[in-house]
Biopython code that builds the backbone (N, CA, C, O; Angstrom):
import numpy as np
from Bio.PDB.StructureBuilder import StructureBuilder

atoms = [
    (1, "MET", "N", (2.729, 6.348, 5.091)),
    (1, "MET", "CA", (4.064, 6.832, 5.362)),
    (1, "MET", "C", (4.238, 6.957, 6.872)),
    (1, "MET", "O", (3.684, 7.877, 7.472)),
    (2, "PHE", "N", (4.969, 6.086, 7.482)),
    (2, "PHE", "CA", (5.277, 6.085, 8.907)),
    (2, "PHE", "C", (4.028, 6.046, 9.780)),
    (2, "PHE", "O", (4.077, 6.442, 10.945)),
    (3, "GLY", "N", (2.926, 5.580, 9.242)),
    (3, "GLY", "CA", (1.705, 5.492, 10.014)),
    (3, "GLY", "C", (1.042, 6.831, 10.273)),
    (3, "GLY", "O", (0.191, 6.936, 11.156)),
    (4, "LEU", "N", (1.414, 7.857, 9.521)),
    (4, "LEU", "CA", (0.833, 9.176, 9.701)),
    (4, "LEU", "C", (-0.258, 9.400, 8.660)),
    (4, "LEU", "O", (-0.084, 9.077, 7.484)),
    (5, "GLY", "N", (-1.371, 9.948, 9.098)),
    (5, "GLY", "CA", (-2.452, 10.260, 8.193)),
    (5, "GLY", "C", (-2.323, 11.680, 7.661)),
    (5, "GLY", "O", (-1.390, 12.408, 7.999)),
    (6, "THR", "N", (-3.269, 12.050, 6.830)),
    (6, "THR", "CA", (-3.250, 13.374, 6.224)),
    (6, "THR", "C", (-3.383, 14.469, 7.279)),
    (6, "THR", "O", (-2.697, 15.488, 7.204)),
    (7, "GLN", "N", (-4.254, 14.266, 8.255)),
    (7, "GLN", "CA", (-4.441, 15.282, 9.292)),
    (7, "GLN", "C", (-3.172, 15.502, 10.101)),
    (7, "GLN", "O", (-2.825, 16.640, 10.416)),
    (8, "GLU", "N", (-2.485, 14.432, 10.434)),
    (8, "GLU", "CA", (-1.251, 14.568, 11.209)),
    (8, "GLU", "C", (-0.193, 15.318, 10.417)),
    (8, "GLU", "O", (0.504, 16.170, 10.967)),
    (9, "LEU", "N", (-0.066, 15.009, 9.124)),
    (9, "LEU", "CA", (0.924, 15.693, 8.286)),
    (9, "LEU", "C", (0.617, 17.180, 8.165)),
    (9, "LEU", "O", (1.530, 18.005, 8.200)),
    (10, "VAL", "N", (-0.658, 17.527, 8.025)),
    (10, "VAL", "CA", (-1.042, 18.934, 7.931)),
    (10, "VAL", "C", (-0.712, 19.662, 9.227)),
    (10, "VAL", "O", (-0.230, 20.794, 9.190)),
    (11, "ILE", "N", (-0.960, 19.042, 10.353)),
    (11, "ILE", "CA", (-0.655, 19.658, 11.646)),
    (11, "ILE", "C", (0.852, 19.843, 11.805)),
    (11, "ILE", "O", (1.302, 20.893, 12.263)),
    (12, "ILE", "N", (1.627, 18.837, 11.431)),
    (12, "ILE", "CA", (3.085, 18.936, 11.534)),
    (12, "ILE", "C", (3.608, 20.048, 10.637)),
    (12, "ILE", "O", (4.457, 20.831, 11.062)),
    (13, "LEU", "N", (3.118, 20.133, 9.404)),
    (13, "LEU", "CA", (3.555, 21.184, 8.484)),
    (13, "LEU", "C", (3.169, 22.573, 9.004)),
    (13, "LEU", "O", (3.933, 23.525, 8.849)),
    (14, "ALA", "N", (2.003, 22.691, 9.612)),
    (14, "ALA", "CA", (1.581, 23.975, 10.173)),
    (14, "ALA", "C", (2.499, 24.393, 11.319)),
    (14, "ALA", "O", (2.858, 25.565, 11.431)),
    (15, "ILE", "N", (2.877, 23.449, 12.164)),
    (15, "ILE", "CA", (3.777, 23.760, 13.284)),
    (15, "ILE", "C", (5.149, 24.174, 12.759)),
    (15, "ILE", "O", (5.738, 25.134, 13.257)),
    (16, "VAL", "N", (5.658, 23.463, 11.763)),
    (16, "VAL", "CA", (6.953, 23.812, 11.166)),
    (16, "VAL", "C", (6.879, 25.211, 10.566)),
    (16, "VAL", "O", (7.808, 26.004, 10.722)),
    (17, "PHE", "N", (5.780, 25.517, 9.881)),
    (17, "PHE", "CA", (5.606, 26.839, 9.288)),
    (17, "PHE", "C", (5.605, 27.928, 10.352)),
    (17, "PHE", "O", (6.200, 28.987, 10.156)),
    (18, "LEU", "N", (4.943, 27.677, 11.474)),
    (18, "LEU", "CA", (4.900, 28.665, 12.549)),
    (18, "LEU", "C", (6.255, 28.855, 13.216)),
    (18, "LEU", "O", (6.613, 29.969, 13.599)),
    (19, "ILE", "N", (7.005, 27.772, 13.355)),
    (19, "ILE", "CA", (8.304, 27.859, 14.028)),
    (19, "ILE", "C", (9.335, 28.578, 13.165)),
    (19, "ILE", "O", (10.023, 29.483, 13.638)),
    (20, "PHE", "N", (9.443, 28.176, 11.897)),
    (20, "PHE", "CA", (10.513, 28.689, 11.043)),
    (20, "PHE", "C", (10.105, 29.890, 10.202)),
    (20, "PHE", "O", (10.968, 30.683, 9.823)),
    (21, "GLY", "N", (8.842, 30.049, 9.903)),
    (21, "GLY", "CA", (8.394, 31.178, 9.097)),
    (21, "GLY", "C", (8.526, 30.892, 7.614)),
    (21, "GLY", "O", (9.177, 29.932, 7.202)),
    (22, "ALA", "N", (7.899, 31.740, 6.826)),
    (22, "ALA", "CA", (7.841, 31.535, 5.378)),
    (22, "ALA", "C", (9.193, 31.772, 4.695)),
    (22, "ALA", "O", (9.479, 31.163, 3.665)),
    (23, "LYS", "N", (10.011, 32.638, 5.253)),
    (23, "LYS", "CA", (11.284, 32.966, 4.605)),
    (23, "LYS", "C", (12.318, 31.853, 4.738)),
    (23, "LYS", "O", (13.135, 31.659, 3.838)),
    (24, "ARG", "N", (12.292, 31.130, 5.840)),
    (24, "ARG", "CA", (13.305, 30.102, 6.080)),
    (24, "ARG", "C", (12.952, 28.754, 5.484)),
    (24, "ARG", "O", (13.842, 27.923, 5.304)),
    (25, "LEU", "N", (11.674, 28.500, 5.165)),
    (25, "LEU", "CA", (11.272, 27.196, 4.658)),
    (25, "LEU", "C", (11.983, 26.808, 3.360)),
    (25, "LEU", "O", (12.413, 25.660, 3.249)),
    (26, "PRO", "N", (12.135, 27.700, 2.368)),
    (26, "PRO", "CA", (12.887, 27.307, 1.164)),
    (26, "PRO", "C", (14.347, 26.945, 1.459)),
    (26, "PRO", "O", (14.904, 26.033, 0.848)),
    (27, "GLU", "N", (14.959, 27.671, 2.402)),
    (27, "GLU", "CA", (16.338, 27.368, 2.781)),
    (27, "GLU", "C", (16.435, 25.984, 3.425)),
    (27, "GLU", "O", (17.349, 25.212, 3.134)),
    (28, "ILE", "N", (15.490, 25.691, 4.293)),
    (28, "ILE", "CA", (15.478, 24.399, 4.979)),
    (28, "ILE", "C", (15.250, 23.276, 3.969)),
    (28, "ILE", "O", (15.913, 22.240, 4.025)),
    (29, "GLY", "N", (14.315, 23.484, 3.051)),
    (29, "GLY", "CA", (14.047, 22.478, 2.017)),
    (29, "GLY", "C", (15.246, 22.233, 1.130)),
    (29, "GLY", "O", (15.552, 21.091, 0.789)),
    (30, "SER", "N", (15.927, 23.308, 0.755)),
    (30, "SER", "CA", (17.124, 23.177, -0.078)),
    (30, "SER", "C", (18.222, 22.412, 0.661)),
    (30, "SER", "O", (18.851, 21.516, 0.098)),
    (31, "GLY", "N", (18.443, 22.769, 1.910)),
    (31, "GLY", "CA", (19.458, 22.076, 2.702)),
    (31, "GLY", "C", (19.134, 20.608, 2.897)),
    (31, "GLY", "O", (20.020, 19.755, 2.841)),
    (32, "LEU", "N", (17.866, 20.316, 3.125)),
    (32, "LEU", "CA", (17.441, 18.927, 3.291)),
    (32, "LEU", "C", (17.628, 18.141, 1.997)),
    (32, "LEU", "O", (18.062, 16.989, 2.019)),
    (33, "GLY", "N", (17.302, 18.763, 0.884)),
    (33, "GLY", "CA", (17.491, 18.107, -0.413)),
    (33, "GLY", "C", (18.953, 17.804, -0.692)),
    (33, "GLY", "O", (19.281, 16.723, -1.181)),
    (34, "LYS", "N", (19.833, 18.748, -0.385)),
    (34, "LYS", "CA", (21.271, 18.532, -0.578)),
    (34, "LYS", "C", (21.789, 17.427, 0.332)),
    (34, "LYS", "O", (22.626, 16.622, -0.076)),
    (35, "ALA", "N", (21.294, 17.389, 1.560)),
    (35, "ALA", "CA", (21.718, 16.360, 2.510)),
    (35, "ALA", "C", (21.298, 14.971, 2.024)),
    (35, "ALA", "O", (22.074, 14.019, 2.110)),
    (36, "ILE", "N", (20.081, 14.863, 1.518)),
    (36, "ILE", "CA", (19.609, 13.572, 1.008)),
    (36, "ILE", "C", (20.418, 13.154, -0.209)),
    (36, "ILE", "O", (20.760, 11.980, -0.352)),
    (37, "LYS", "N", (20.727, 14.105, -1.089)),
    (37, "LYS", "CA", (21.520, 13.808, -2.285)),
    (37, "LYS", "C", (22.924, 13.313, -1.903)),
    (37, "LYS", "O", (23.423, 12.340, -2.467)),
    (38, "ASN", "N", (23.546, 13.996, -0.941)),
    (38, "ASN", "CA", (24.875, 13.577, -0.484)),
    (38, "ASN", "C", (24.835, 12.206, 0.178)),
    (38, "ASN", "O", (25.739, 11.392, -0.014)),
    (39, "PHE", "N", (23.789, 11.952, 0.957)),
    (39, "PHE", "CA", (23.653, 10.654, 1.626)),
    (39, "PHE", "C", (23.507, 9.542, 0.589)),
    (39, "PHE", "O", (24.162, 8.506, 0.698)),
    (40, "LYS", "N", (22.663, 9.745, -0.403)),
    (40, "LYS", "CA", (22.480, 8.730, -1.444)),
    (40, "LYS", "C", (23.769, 8.504, -2.225)),
    (40, "LYS", "O", (24.092, 7.370, -2.580)),
    (41, "GLY", "N", (24.506, 9.581, -2.494)),
    (41, "GLY", "CA", (25.791, 9.441, -3.182)),
    (41, "GLY", "C", (26.793, 8.656, -2.350)),
    (41, "GLY", "O", (27.552, 7.848, -2.885)),
    (42, "GLY", "N", (26.797, 8.893, -1.043)),
    (42, "GLY", "CA", (27.696, 8.155, -0.158)),
    (42, "GLY", "C", (27.350, 6.681, -0.094)),
    (42, "GLY", "O", (28.238, 5.828, -0.113)),
    (43, "VAL", "N", (26.063, 6.379, -0.018)),
    (43, "VAL", "CA", (25.624, 4.983, 0.015)),
    (43, "VAL", "C", (25.969, 4.295, -1.298)),
    (43, "VAL", "O", (26.406, 3.144, -1.304)),
    (44, "LYS", "N", (25.775, 4.993, -2.402)),
    (44, "LYS", "CA", (26.072, 4.421, -3.721)),
    (44, "LYS", "C", (27.570, 4.145, -3.866)),
    (44, "LYS", "O", (27.961, 3.106, -4.397)),
    (45, "SER", "N", (28.410, 5.078, -3.392)),
    (45, "SER", "CA", (29.849, 4.873, -3.506)),
    (45, "SER", "C", (30.318, 3.717, -2.623)),
    (45, "SER", "O", (31.257, 3.009, -2.986)),
    (46, "ILE", "N", (29.684, 3.519, -1.478)),
    (46, "ILE", "CA", (30.036, 2.397, -0.606)),
    (46, "ILE", "C", (29.641, 1.084, -1.269)),
    (46, "ILE", "O", (30.389, 0.107, -1.229)),
    (47, "GLU", "N", (28.455, 1.071, -1.880)),
    (47, "GLU", "CA", (28.000, -0.148, -2.552)),
    (47, "GLU", "C", (28.896, -0.508, -3.729)),
    (47, "GLU", "O", (29.121, -1.687, -4.003)),
    (48, "GLU", "N", (29.411, 0.507, -4.427)),
    (48, "GLU", "CA", (30.282, 0.254, -5.571)),
    (48, "GLU", "C", (31.722, -0.012, -5.142)),
    (48, "GLU", "O", (32.528, -0.487, -5.943)),
    (49, "GLY", "N", (32.046, 0.284, -3.913)),
    (49, "GLY", "CA", (33.388, 0.034, -3.401)),
    (49, "GLY", "C", (34.364, 1.140, -3.743)),
    (49, "GLY", "O", (35.575, 0.943, -3.642)),
    (50, "THR", "N", (33.871, 2.286, -4.140)),
    (50, "THR", "CA", (34.739, 3.408, -4.449)),
    (50, "THR", "C", (34.559, 4.473, -3.391)),
    (50, "THR", "O", (33.500, 4.598, -2.777)),
    (51, "GLU", "N", (35.608, 5.231, -3.194)),
    (51, "GLU", "CA", (35.529, 6.347, -2.266)),
    (51, "GLU", "C", (35.469, 7.626, -3.071)),
    (51, "GLU", "O", (36.363, 7.919, -3.865)),
    (52, "GLU", "N", (34.415, 8.378, -2.859)),
    (52, "GLU", "CA", (34.236, 9.636, -3.565)),
    (52, "GLU", "C", (34.509, 10.778, -2.605)),
    (52, "GLU", "O", (33.863, 10.887, -1.563)),
    (53, "LYS", "N", (35.471, 11.636, -2.953)),
    (53, "LYS", "CA", (35.812, 12.751, -2.082)),
    (53, "LYS", "C", (34.838, 13.892, -2.313)),
    (53, "LYS", "O", (34.478, 14.174, -3.456)),
    (54, "PRO", "N", (34.411, 14.547, -1.257)),
    (54, "PRO", "CA", (33.556, 15.717, -1.415)),
    (54, "PRO", "C", (34.292, 16.827, -2.161)),
    (54, "PRO", "O", (35.522, 16.880, -2.134)),
    (55, "LYS", "N", (33.563, 17.698, -2.814)),
    (55, "LYS", "CA", (34.169, 18.765, -3.606)),
    (55, "LYS", "C", (35.002, 19.703, -2.755)),
    (55, "LYS", "O", (35.995, 20.248, -3.238)),
    (56, "ASP", "N", (34.625, 19.906, -1.502)),
    (56, "ASP", "CA", (35.336, 20.822, -0.631)),
    (56, "ASP", "C", (36.746, 20.332, -0.306)),
    (56, "ASP", "O", (37.680, 21.129, -0.220)),
    (57, "GLU", "N", (36.895, 19.032, -0.127)),
    (57, "GLU", "CA", (38.160, 18.474, 0.334)),
    (57, "GLU", "C", (39.139, 18.178, -0.790)),
    (57, "GLU", "O", (40.288, 17.838, -0.508)),
    (58, "THR", "N", (38.736, 18.290, -2.053)),
    (58, "THR", "CA", (39.645, 17.979, -3.149)),
    (58, "THR", "C", (40.757, 19.008, -3.254)),
    (58, "THR", "O", (41.830, 18.696, -3.770)),
    (59, "LYS", "N", (40.529, 20.234, -2.775)),
    (59, "LYS", "CA", (41.557, 21.271, -2.814)),
    (59, "LYS", "C", (42.681, 20.964, -1.838)),
    (59, "LYS", "O", (43.839, 21.264, -2.127)),
    (60, "ASN", "N", (42.371, 20.376, -0.697)),
    (60, "ASN", "CA", (43.348, 20.080, 0.340)),
    (60, "ASN", "C", (43.690, 18.597, 0.380)),
    (60, "ASN", "O", (43.868, 18.031, 1.458)),
    (61, "ALA", "N", (43.784, 17.967, -0.777)),
    (61, "ALA", "CA", (44.000, 16.523, -0.833)),
    (61, "ALA", "C", (45.481, 16.184, -0.850)),
    (61, "ALA", "O", (45.854, 15.127, -1.359)),
    (62, "SER", "N", (46.342, 17.046, -0.310)),
    (62, "SER", "CA", (47.775, 16.801, -0.334)),
    (62, "SER", "C", (48.207, 15.745, 0.679)),
    (62, "SER", "O", (49.356, 15.304, 0.660)),
    (63, "GLY", "N", (47.311, 15.344, 1.547)),
    (63, "GLY", "CA", (47.633, 14.319, 2.530)),
    (63, "GLY", "C", (47.327, 14.802, 3.931)),
    (63, "GLY", "O", (46.860, 15.924, 4.131)),
    (64, "PRO", "N", (47.596, 13.943, 4.898)),
    (64, "PRO", "CA", (47.300, 14.325, 6.280)),
    (64, "PRO", "C", (48.237, 15.426, 6.761)),
    (64, "PRO", "O", (49.370, 15.552, 6.296)),
    (65, "LYS", "N", (47.743, 16.207, 7.690)),
    (65, "LYS", "CA", (48.551, 17.287, 8.245)),
    (65, "LYS", "C", (49.540, 16.716, 9.260)),
    (65, "LYS", "O", (49.193, 15.802, 10.008)),
    (66, "PRO", "N", (50.761, 17.238, 9.297)),
    (66, "PRO", "CA", (51.733, 16.743, 10.274)),
    (66, "PRO", "C", (51.329, 17.143, 11.689)),
    (66, "PRO", "O", (50.702, 18.179, 11.911)),
    (67, "VAL", "N", (51.702, 16.299, 12.625)),
    (67, "VAL", "CA", (51.323, 16.527, 14.024)),
    (67, "VAL", "C", (52.421, 17.217, 14.769)),
    (67, "VAL", "O", (52.281, 17.491, 15.961)),
]
sb = StructureBuilder()
sb.init_structure("model")
sb.init_model(0)
sb.init_chain("A")
sb.init_seg("    ")
for serial, (resi, resn, name, xyz) in enumerate(atoms, 1):
    if name == "N":
        sb.init_residue(resn, " ", resi, " ")
    sb.init_atom(name, np.array(xyz, "f"), 0.0, 1.0, " ", f" {name:<3s}", serial, name[0])
structure = sb.get_structure()
């Protein structure tokens, strides 16, 4: 994986653990997982030729705001 060995990965994980702490790691992992899921969904919708609106923007889908 990216030319990294087991020792390098362990060192990187240890540094991340020291920087962010044990309490923030689950939050970071969750956010990263959601970001990857959204990215894959966006790529899939582009490949299919459909535009998928995010859940947040469906409430304000009345059109562009006047200038």
